[in-house]
C-alpha positions as CSV (number, residue, x, y, z in Angstrom):
1,M,49.3,194.6,-187.3
2,N,48.2,191.9,-185.0
3,A,50.6,191.4,-181.8
4,F,51.2,187.8,-182.5
5,A,52.6,188.9,-185.8
6,Q,55.9,189.7,-184.5
7,A,56.4,185.7,-182.9
8,P,58.9,183.4,-185.1
9,M,57.5,181.4,-187.5
10,R,57.7,177.5,-186.9
11,D,59.8,175.7,-189.3
12,A,57.5,174.0,-192.0
13,R,60.1,172.1,-193.9
14,Y,59.4,173.3,-197.0
15,A,61.7,172.6,-200.1
16,A,62.7,175.4,-202.3
17,P,60.4,175.7,-205.4
18,L,61.7,176.5,-209.1
19,Y,59.3,178.5,-210.6
20,A,59.6,179.7,-214.0
21,I,57.0,182.9,-214.7
22,A,56.1,184.1,-218.4
23,P,54.3,187.0,-218.8
24,G,52.3,187.3,-221.8
25,P,49.6,190.0,-223.6
26,G,46.5,191.2,-221.9
27,G,47.5,190.0,-218.2
28,D,48.5,186.5,-219.8
29,A,50.9,184.6,-218.1
30,T,52.2,180.8,-217.8
31,V,53.7,179.6,-214.4
32,S,55.6,176.5,-214.1
33,N,57.3,174.6,-211.2
34,Q,60.3,172.9,-212.3
35,A,61.4,171.5,-209.6
36,D,62.3,167.4,-209.3
37,Y,60.1,165.1,-208.1
38,F,60.2,161.4,-207.0
39,Q,58.8,159.2,-209.8
40,G,59.7,155.9,-208.4
41,F,56.0,154.8,-207.6
42,V,53.8,155.1,-211.1
43,T,51.0,152.6,-209.2
44,T,49.1,153.2,-206.2
45,N,50.3,149.7,-204.7
46,A,53.9,150.7,-205.2
47,A,53.9,152.6,-202.1
48,L,52.0,150.2,-199.9
49,D,54.4,147.3,-200.9
50,H,57.6,149.6,-200.6
51,W,56.5,150.7,-197.0
52,A,55.6,147.3,-196.2
53,A,59.2,146.1,-197.0
54,T,61.1,149.1,-195.3
55,A,58.7,150.0,-192.3
56,P,56.4,146.9,-191.7
57,S,55.7,147.6,-187.8
58,R,55.0,151.3,-188.5
59,V,51.3,152.0,-188.3
60,W,49.6,153.3,-191.6
61,L,46.0,153.3,-190.3
62,A,44.1,153.9,-187.1
63,E,40.5,154.2,-186.4
64,R,38.1,154.2,-183.0
65,S,37.3,150.9,-181.5
66,G,35.6,151.5,-178.1
67,P,38.1,153.9,-176.1
68,G,41.1,152.9,-178.0
69,W,42.3,152.7,-181.6
70,R,42.3,149.7,-184.1
71,T,45.6,150.0,-186.0
72,L,46.7,148.5,-189.2
73,T,50.5,148.5,-190.1
74,F,52.0,148.6,-193.4
75,G,53.2,144.8,-193.0
76,E,49.6,143.9,-192.1
77,A,48.0,146.2,-195.1
78,E,50.1,144.5,-198.0
79,E,49.4,141.1,-196.7
80,R,45.9,142.0,-196.4
81,V,45.6,143.8,-199.6
82,S,47.2,141.2,-201.2
83,R,44.9,138.3,-200.4
84,L,41.5,140.5,-200.9
85,A,42.9,141.4,-204.5
86,G,43.1,137.9,-205.1
87,A,39.7,137.5,-203.6
88,L,38.0,140.0,-206.3
89,A,39.8,138.8,-209.0
90,G,38.3,135.7,-208.5
91,L,34.8,137.0,-207.9
92,G,35.6,138.5,-211.8
93,L,36.6,142.2,-211.0
94,G,39.4,143.8,-212.9
95,P,40.1,146.4,-215.7
96,G,36.5,147.3,-217.0
97,R,34.9,145.7,-213.8
98,P,34.3,148.5,-211.3
99,L,33.8,148.0,-207.6
100,L,31.5,150.4,-206.3
101,I,32.1,151.9,-202.8
102,L,29.1,153.0,-200.7
103,A,31.1,153.7,-196.9
104,G,32.6,156.0,-195.0
105,N,36.0,156.2,-194.3
106,S,37.4,153.2,-192.4
107,I,40.2,150.7,-192.2
108,D,38.2,148.0,-193.9
109,H,37.4,150.6,-196.8
110,A,41.3,151.5,-197.6
111,L,41.7,147.6,-197.9
112,I,39.0,147.1,-200.2
113,T,40.0,150.3,-202.3
114,Y,43.9,149.3,-202.8
115,A,42.8,145.4,-203.3
116,A,41.0,146.6,-206.4
117,M,43.4,148.9,-207.4
118,R,46.0,146.1,-207.1
119,I,44.2,144.5,-209.8
120,G,43.3,147.0,-212.3
121,A,39.7,147.0,-210.9
122,P,38.6,151.0,-210.7
123,A,37.8,151.8,-207.4
124,A,34.6,153.9,-207.4
125,P,33.9,155.2,-203.9
126,V,30.6,157.5,-203.8
127,S,29.3,159.4,-200.8
128,P,27.5,157.3,-198.0
129,Q,24.6,159.6,-198.4
130,Y,23.8,158.2,-201.6
131,G,23.1,154.6,-199.8
132,R,21.3,156.0,-196.6
133,P,17.5,155.4,-196.0
134,G,15.4,158.4,-197.4
135,A,18.2,159.1,-199.6
136,D,16.8,160.5,-203.1
137,P,17.3,157.4,-205.6
138,A,18.1,159.0,-208.3
139,R,21.7,160.2,-207.1
140,L,22.7,156.5,-206.4
141,A,20.8,155.5,-209.7
142,H,22.9,157.9,-211.7
143,A,26.3,157.1,-209.9
144,A,25.7,153.4,-210.8
145,A,24.8,154.1,-214.6
146,L,27.8,155.9,-215.1
147,I,30.3,153.7,-213.0
148,G,28.6,150.1,-214.0
149,P,30.0,148.3,-211.2
150,A,30.4,144.7,-211.1
151,A,30.4,144.7,-207.4
152,V,29.6,146.7,-204.4
153,Y,31.1,147.1,-201.0
154,V,29.1,148.4,-198.2
155,E,30.3,148.3,-194.4
156,D,26.9,146.7,-193.0
157,A,24.6,145.0,-195.3
158,D,22.0,145.5,-192.8
159,A,22.2,149.4,-192.6
160,S,22.6,149.8,-196.8
161,A,19.7,147.1,-197.1
162,E,17.4,149.8,-198.9
163,A,20.1,150.8,-201.3
164,L,21.0,147.2,-202.3
165,I,18.0,146.3,-202.9
166,S,17.1,149.4,-205.1
167,P,16.8,148.9,-209.1
168,A,20.4,150.5,-209.2
169,L,22.1,147.9,-207.5
170,S,19.4,145.1,-207.0
171,A,21.6,142.8,-209.5
172,T,25.0,143.7,-208.1
173,L,27.4,141.2,-206.3
174,V,27.7,142.4,-202.7
175,I,30.6,142.6,-200.3
176,A,30.1,143.4,-196.8
177,S,32.2,144.0,-193.5
178,R,29.1,143.1,-191.4
179,A,25.7,141.4,-191.3
180,H,26.4,140.0,-194.9
181,R,23.5,137.7,-196.2
182,P,23.1,134.5,-198.0
183,G,24.6,135.2,-201.4
184,Q,26.7,137.9,-200.1
185,Y,30.2,137.8,-199.4
186,G,31.8,138.8,-196.2
187,L,35.2,141.1,-196.3
188,E,37.0,138.9,-193.3
189,T,36.3,135.7,-195.1
190,L,37.8,136.7,-198.7
191,C,40.8,138.1,-197.0
192,R,41.3,134.6,-195.1
193,D,40.7,132.3,-198.0
194,A,42.2,134.0,-201.0
195,A,45.7,133.7,-202.3
196,A,48.1,136.7,-202.5
197,V,48.4,138.3,-205.4
198,A,51.3,140.8,-206.6
199,D,50.6,144.3,-208.1
200,P,50.0,143.8,-211.8
201,A,48.4,147.4,-212.3
202,A,49.5,149.1,-215.3
203,P,50.4,152.9,-214.5
204,D,48.0,154.2,-217.3
205,G,45.2,151.6,-215.7
206,I,42.1,153.3,-214.3
207,A,42.6,153.3,-210.6
208,K,39.5,155.3,-209.2
209,L,36.5,156.9,-210.6
210,L,35.7,160.2,-208.4
211,L,32.2,161.5,-209.0
212,T,32.4,165.5,-209.2
213,S,30.5,167.4,-206.6
214,G,27.9,168.2,-209.3
215,S,28.1,171.8,-208.6
216,T,27.0,173.0,-212.2
217,G,24.9,170.1,-213.2
218,Q,24.9,166.1,-212.8
219,P,28.1,164.6,-211.5
220,K,30.6,163.3,-213.7
221,A,32.8,160.1,-213.1
222,V,36.3,161.1,-213.4
223,I,38.7,158.6,-214.4
224,C,41.9,159.0,-211.9
225,T,44.7,156.6,-213.4
226,Q,47.2,154.9,-211.2
227,S,49.7,157.2,-212.4
228,N,47.5,160.2,-211.9
229,I,47.3,159.4,-207.9
230,A,50.7,158.1,-207.3
231,L,52.5,161.2,-209.1
232,N,50.3,163.5,-207.6
233,S,51.2,162.3,-204.1
234,A,54.9,162.7,-205.1
235,Q,54.3,166.3,-206.5
236,I,52.8,167.4,-203.2
237,A,55.6,165.5,-201.3
238,A,57.9,167.5,-203.4
239,C,56.9,170.9,-201.8
240,F,58.5,169.5,-198.3
241,D,62.2,168.6,-197.2
242,D,61.1,166.9,-194.5
243,P,62.1,163.1,-194.1
244,E,59.9,162.3,-190.8
245,P,56.6,160.5,-191.9
246,P,53.6,162.9,-191.2
247,V,51.0,161.9,-188.9
248,L,47.4,163.1,-189.7
249,V,44.1,163.2,-187.7
250,N,41.5,163.8,-190.9
251,A,37.9,163.4,-191.6
252,A,37.9,164.3,-195.5
253,P,35.7,161.8,-197.6
254,W,37.4,159.2,-199.5
255,S,34.4,159.6,-202.3
256,H,36.0,163.3,-203.0
257,S,40.0,163.3,-204.3
258,L,40.9,165.7,-201.5
259,G,40.4,162.9,-199.2
260,A,41.0,159.9,-201.3
261,N,44.1,161.1,-202.7
262,A,45.7,164.2,-201.3
263,I,45.2,162.9,-197.7
264,L,44.9,159.1,-198.0
265,H,47.5,158.4,-200.7
266,M,49.9,161.1,-199.8
267,T,50.1,159.7,-196.2
268,L,50.8,156.4,-197.9
269,H,53.0,157.7,-200.3
270,R,55.1,159.3,-197.7
271,G,55.1,156.3,-195.1
272,G,52.9,158.3,-192.3
273,T,50.1,157.7,-190.0
274,L,46.3,158.6,-191.0
275,Y,43.9,158.5,-187.7
276,I,40.7,158.3,-189.1
277,D,38.4,160.8,-187.8
278,A,34.5,160.3,-187.4
279,G,34.0,163.7,-186.9
280,Q,32.1,166.2,-189.0
281,P,32.9,169.8,-189.1
282,V,29.5,171.0,-188.2
283,A,28.0,172.0,-184.8
284,G,27.2,168.6,-182.6
285,R,29.2,166.5,-184.9
286,F,32.8,168.2,-184.0
287,G,33.0,166.3,-180.6
288,E,34.7,163.3,-181.9
289,T,37.2,165.6,-184.0
290,L,38.0,167.4,-180.8
291,R,38.5,163.9,-179.1
292,N,40.8,162.7,-181.7
293,L,43.1,165.8,-181.7
294,A,42.8,166.0,-177.7
295,E,44.8,162.5,-177.8
296,I,47.0,162.8,-181.5
297,P,49.7,165.1,-181.7
298,T,49.4,165.7,-185.6
299,T,52.2,167.3,-187.7
300,Y,49.7,168.5,-190.3
301,H,45.9,169.5,-190.2
302,N,43.7,169.9,-193.0
303,M,40.0,171.2,-192.5
304,V,37.3,173.2,-194.5
305,P,36.8,176.4,-193.0
306,A,33.7,175.4,-191.2
307,G,35.9,172.8,-189.0
308,W,38.7,175.6,-188.2
309,A,35.9,177.9,-187.1
310,L,34.7,175.2,-184.8
311,L,38.1,174.4,-183.8
312,A,39.4,177.8,-183.2
313,D,36.4,178.1,-180.6
314,A,37.8,175.2,-178.9
315,L,41.2,176.3,-179.0
316,E,40.5,179.5,-177.3
317,R,38.6,177.8,-174.5
318,D,40.6,174.7,-173.8
319,E,44.3,175.2,-173.0
320,A,45.0,171.6,-172.8
321,L,43.6,170.8,-176.2
322,A,45.7,173.8,-177.6
323,R,49.1,172.3,-176.0
324,I,48.3,169.4,-177.6
325,F,47.4,170.7,-181.0
326,F,50.2,173.1,-181.5
327,S,52.8,170.8,-180.0
328,R,54.1,168.9,-183.2
329,I,52.3,170.7,-186.0
330,R,54.1,172.4,-188.8
331,V,51.5,173.3,-191.4
332,M,48.0,173.8,-190.9
333,Q,45.6,174.0,-194.2
334,N,42.2,175.0,-195.4
335,G,41.0,173.3,-198.3
336,G,37.3,173.2,-200.1
337,A,36.4,176.8,-200.0
338,S,38.2,180.4,-199.4
339,Q,38.6,181.1,-195.6
340,T,38.6,184.4,-193.8
341,Q,41.6,186.1,-192.6
342,A,39.7,186.8,-189.3
343,L,39.2,182.9,-189.0
344,S,42.8,182.5,-189.7
345,D,43.9,185.0,-187.1
346,R,41.9,183.4,-184.6
347,V,43.9,180.0,-184.9
348,Q,47.0,182.0,-185.1
349,A,46.6,184.0,-182.1
350,A,45.9,180.6,-180.1
351,A,49.1,179.1,-181.5
352,V,51.4,182.1,-180.3
353,R,49.4,182.2,-177.2
354,T,50.2,178.6,-176.7
355,V,53.7,177.8,-178.3
356,G,54.9,181.3,-178.8
357,E,55.0,180.3,-182.7
358,Q,53.1,181.2,-185.6
359,I,52.4,178.4,-187.7
360,T,52.2,178.5,-191.4
361,F,48.8,178.4,-192.8
362,A,48.5,176.8,-196.0
363,A,45.8,176.3,-198.8
364,G,45.6,174.6,-202.2
365,Y,43.9,174.6,-205.5
366,G,42.6,171.7,-207.6
367,S,39.4,169.5,-208.7
368,T,38.7,165.8,-209.1
369,E,40.1,166.2,-212.7
370,T,43.6,167.7,-211.4
371,G,44.4,164.8,-208.8
372,P,43.2,167.2,-206.9
373,T,46.6,169.1,-206.3
374,A,47.4,171.7,-208.9
375,C,48.6,174.3,-206.9
376,N,49.5,175.0,-202.9
377,V,50.9,177.4,-200.7
378,H,54.3,176.0,-200.0
379,W,56.1,178.9,-198.5
380,P,55.7,180.4,-194.7
381,N,52.6,182.0,-194.7
382,T,49.8,183.7,-192.5
383,R,47.7,185.0,-195.4
384,A,44.4,183.5,-196.0
385,G,42.3,183.6,-199.3
386,L,45.5,182.3,-201.4
387,L,45.6,179.4,-203.6
388,G,49.5,179.1,-204.2
389,L,51.7,178.4,-207.1
390,P,51.9,175.1,-209.1
391,V,53.3,171.9,-207.3
392,A,56.3,170.6,-208.9
393,G,55.9,169.3,-212.6
394,T,53.0,171.4,-213.1
395,S,52.3,174.5,-215.6
396,V,49.2,177.2,-214.9
397,K,48.1,179.2,-217.3
398,L,46.1,182.8,-217.0
399,A,44.4,183.3,-219.8
400,A,42.0,186.2,-220.3
401,Q,38.3,185.4,-220.1
402,D,35.2,187.6,-219.5
403,D,37.3,190.6,-218.1
404,K,39.0,187.9,-215.6
405,L,41.9,185.5,-215.7
406,E,41.1,181.9,-216.1
407,L,43.1,179.3,-214.5
408,R,44.3,176.4,-216.6
409,V,46.4,173.7,-215.5
410,R,48.7,171.1,-217.3
411,G,50.7,168.4,-215.4
412,P,51.0,164.2,-214.9
413,Q,48.0,164.5,-212.6
414,I,45.4,165.6,-215.0
415,S,42.7,162.8,-215.9
416,P,42.4,161.5,-219.2
417,G,38.7,162.3,-219.1
418,Y,35.2,161.2,-217.8
419,Y,34.0,157.5,-217.6
420,D,30.5,156.6,-218.9
421,A,29.6,153.1,-218.6
422,R,26.4,153.5,-220.4
423,T,28.3,154.5,-223.4
424,G,31.8,152.6,-223.3
425,L,33.4,156.1,-224.2
426,V,35.5,158.3,-222.4
427,Q,34.5,162.0,-222.8
428,P,37.8,164.3,-222.8
429,L,38.2,167.1,-220.6
430,P,38.2,170.9,-221.7
431,L,41.6,171.5,-223.3
432,D,42.9,174.5,-224.6
433,E,45.0,174.4,-227.8
434,D,48.2,174.2,-225.8
435,G,46.7,171.1,-223.9
436,Y,45.9,172.9,-220.8
437,C,42.7,171.9,-218.9
438,R,40.2,174.9,-218.5
439,M,39.0,175.0,-215.0
440,G,36.3,177.4,-215.1
441,D,37.8,179.4,-212.3
442,A,39.2,182.9,-212.2
443,V,42.2,183.6,-210.5
444,R,44.3,187.1,-209.9
445,W,47.7,187.7,-208.4
446,A,47.5,188.2,-204.5
447,D,50.4,191.1,-205.4
448,P,50.9,191.9,-209.1
449,E,54.3,193.4,-208.3
450,R,55.4,190.1,-206.3
451,P,53.9,187.1,-208.5
452,T,56.0,184.7,-206.0
453,L,53.3,185.6,-203.2
454,G,50.8,183.6,-205.5
455,L,47.5,183.5,-206.8
456,A,44.2,184.2,-205.2
457,F,40.6,182.8,-206.0
458,D,38.3,185.7,-208.0
459,G,35.3,183.6,-208.5
460,R,34.0,180.4,-210.2
461,L,33.1,181.5,-213.8
462,S,30.3,179.6,-213.8
463,E,28.8,180.8,-211.1
464,N,29.2,184.5,-211.6
465,F,26.6,186.3,-213.1
466,K,25.3,190.2,-214.4
467,L,22.8,192.2,-213.0
468,A,20.2,193.9,-215.1
469,I,22.3,197.0,-215.6
470,G,25.4,194.8,-216.7
471,A,27.4,194.7,-213.4
472,F,29.3,191.5,-213.0
473,V,29.0,189.8,-209.7
474,T,31.9,187.7,-208.8
475,T,30.0,185.1,-206.7
476,G,33.3,183.4,-204.5
477,G,34.8,186.6,-203.6
478,L,31.2,188.4,-203.0
479,R,30.5,185.7,-200.5
480,L,33.7,185.6,-198.6
481,A,33.9,189.7,-198.1
482,A,30.3,189.6,-196.8
483,L,31.0,186.7,-194.5
484,S,33.9,188.5,-193.1
485,A,32.1,191.9,-192.2
486,L,29.3,189.7,-190.7
487,D,32.0,188.4,-188.5
488,G,30.6,185.1,-187.5
489,L,27.1,186.1,-187.7
490,A,26.4,183.8,-190.7
491,L,27.4,180.3,-191.2
492,D,27.3,180.6,-195.0
493,A,25.8,182.7,-198.0
494,V,24.0,182.1,-201.4
495,V,24.6,184.8,-203.5
496,C,21.5,185.6,-205.7
497,G,20.7,188.2,-208.2
498,E,21.2,187.1,-211.7
499,G,19.0,189.7,-213.8
500,Q,18.0,191.7,-210.6
501,D,18.8,195.3,-210.0
502,G,21.2,194.3,-206.9
503,V,22.8,191.6,-205.2
504,G,20.8,189.5,-202.7
505,L,22.0,187.2,-200.0
506,M,20.5,184.3,-198.4
507,L,22.0,183.5,-194.7
508,F,22.1,180.5,-192.8
509,V,22.6,181.6,-189.3
510,A,22.7,178.9,-186.3
511,R,19.8,178.4,-184.3
512,A,21.8,178.9,-181.2
513,L,22.7,182.4,-182.2
514,R,19.3,183.5,-183.1
515,E,18.0,182.6,-179.6
516,R,20.8,184.2,-177.7
517,L,20.4,187.4,-179.8
518,G,17.0,187.7,-180.7
519,E,15.5,188.2,-184.1
520,A,15.5,191.9,-183.9
521,A,19.1,192.2,-182.6
522,L,20.1,189.4,-185.1
523,I,18.6,191.5,-188.0
524,E,20.4,194.9,-186.8
525,Q,23.8,193.7,-186.5
526,I,23.6,191.8,-189.8
527,H,22.3,195.0,-191.4
528,A,25.5,197.0,-189.7
529,G,27.8,194.5,-190.9
530,L,26.7,194.2,-194.4
531,A,26.2,198.1,-194.6
532,R,29.9,198.1,-193.1
533,H,30.8,196.2,-196.4
534,N,29.1,198.2,-198.8
535,R,30.9,201.4,-197.5
536,S,34.3,199.7,-198.6
537,A,32.8,197.7,-201.8
538,A,33.6,199.1,-205.4
539,G,30.5,199.0,-207.8
540,L,26.9,197.5,-207.6
541,G,28.2,194.3,-208.5
542,G,30.4,194.1,-205.2
543,K,27.5,195.9,-202.8
544,I,24.5,194.0,-201.2
545,A,21.1,195.4,-201.8
546,R,19.0,192.8,-199.8
547,A,19.6,189.8,-197.3
548,L,17.0,187.3,-195.8
549,V,18.2,184.8,-192.8
550,L,16.6,181.5,-194.1
551,D,14.5,179.4,-191.5
552,D,16.5,176.5,-192.0
553,L,20.4,175.1,-192.4
554,P,21.7,173.6,-195.9
555,D,20.4,170.0,-196.4
556,A,23.4,167.6,-196.7
557,R,21.1,164.7,-197.7
558,S,19.9,166.6,-200.9
559,G,23.7,167.3,-201.9
560,E,23.3,171.4,-201.0
561,V,26.1,170.7,-198.5
562,T,28.7,168.5,-200.2
563,D,30.8,165.8,-198.1
564,K,33.7,168.1,-197.9
565,G,31.5,170.4,-196.0
566,Y,31.0,173.4,-198.4
567,L,27.8,174.8,-199.9
568,N,26.8,174.0,-203.5
569,Q,25.7,177.4,-204.6
570,H,24.1,176.2,-207.7
571,L,22.0,173.9,-205.9
572,A,21.2,176.0,-203.3
573,R,19.9,178.7,-205.4
574,A,18.1,175.9,-207.2
575,R,16.1,174.3,-204.3
576,R,15.1,177.9,-202.9
577,T,13.2,179.5,-205.6
578,A,10.9,180.6,-203.2
579,Q,12.9,182.3,-201.0
580,I,14.7,184.0,-203.7
581,E,11.5,185.7,-204.8
582,R,10.9,186.7,-201.6
583,L,14.3,188.1,-201.4
584,F,13.5,190.4,-204.8
585,A,9.9,191.0,-204.2
586,R,8.7,194.6,-205.3
587,S,7.5,194.9,-202.1
588,P,9.4,193.0,-199.4
589,D,8.1,191.6,-196.4
590,P,9.6,192.9,-193.1
591,S,11.8,189.8,-192.7
592,V,14.2,191.1,-195.8
593,I,17.1,193.3,-195.2
594,V,16.9,196.3,-197.3
595,L,20.1,198.2,-197.6
596,A,20.2,201.6,-199.1
């Protein structure tokens, strides 16, 4: 047991859940959270109007402006959103007339998003990577074809000029915060000149169109209704018995549901303050996040594991940062991918060393189609790898599928389907006979004897594969176990081997580490770590036969790394067929690590 495990746990202010667990045949089960949750906000702007009336001077959003912060209070936001909504309506936006948003997180991005939603115009934020110079134009063309935008918003019309003159957008009305050209509209001018409008949106109207990550094919445009978003934030809030508004520093992109709904709108729902972080969870771009966290004591912090690894390094060497970070925080959460126990323990040890308390480490589960939050850990916890249990008003089914238990979800946050402007039709989600959304993910009980300890991820069914001998390989679990065994030597791993005699790994390693250790020592340490993994692994499907250290890092521009910071296994394998051939060659070259 780690020494810090004896330290007391800081109160996370969780509310008591009300679970109903019903076992079924063959390991099947259903789990429901029957706790009450607030249903007074059923449109996205209802929360904004509420807080503008009850706490008009409280800061909702802040972003860096020189050495300080540009802030936006609830009162200011409601006034500007109302006027901007009137301007958008005057430009012809509304139900069935979406606004494509090609911009990073910012106050202006939030204002135009809520203005569009206020008049029922679907807000469709796509990754700003789609519009950057040199980006694959097919990605933007596909997104625009799905969405069929009546207008596009960009922060800087000059910086986005290449995207705006592309065939996908050249005929689309343009709104920009800066550098707008003749025939385009300036955001400030629209805010200043238009008359304010009230919130006429319908709860079942489309609030947002959010693209899926495309991990199993071309991205789809998920419909998020007004009530999907509003009620999912209420479900998250019901996990807490905490009247204090949260304070966050967060960089999760608003082109994905975690950042757009579970962070941005959840903060609005609870009347909290969000400091928009322009940092990214990669070496060389994390300094901005550290700068912000050194200034703003947060009450809740959510990052992908890559971010937590970088933060752990900083907390271990910077006592002043650690004092500020741990001063008020009540819940830490990882998202986007599973996190190793060793990494969670490093952060926990820093907390105990700094403030003498453990801080609960939460995680969650969901997808763009589920609002995003279907499950989370809403009890004091230090165990890594959990998905939690359903949030209030949500039921999950564990259904036997391919020798696994597939997770299926039902609740008010579930999307009605996928939008496609080319056909004008809504493609429904894959629902089972009981109306549960089939997620394609496998789960298991963290402790079958104690189901209230929650569920753990057991692999994505579409990513799993079989070896030539028929042994089943669970990609997600094997990736995490291998990275844990390598103990920081690899940044990430691509699991390969479908139809092969054994499992192979393609490893991404930081350049600085390669230079420090040297190639021979690096290969030796990786071999030793994977050999340790193999000694405790069960069956050929759980053992590593070969590994190859790649010469480069994941390419974010191609989508190999998603905006949320996790590796797209499907795309990484598709882009690296030559390396896979080397990995499994009958006579491998010397750079391939072969394990007995």
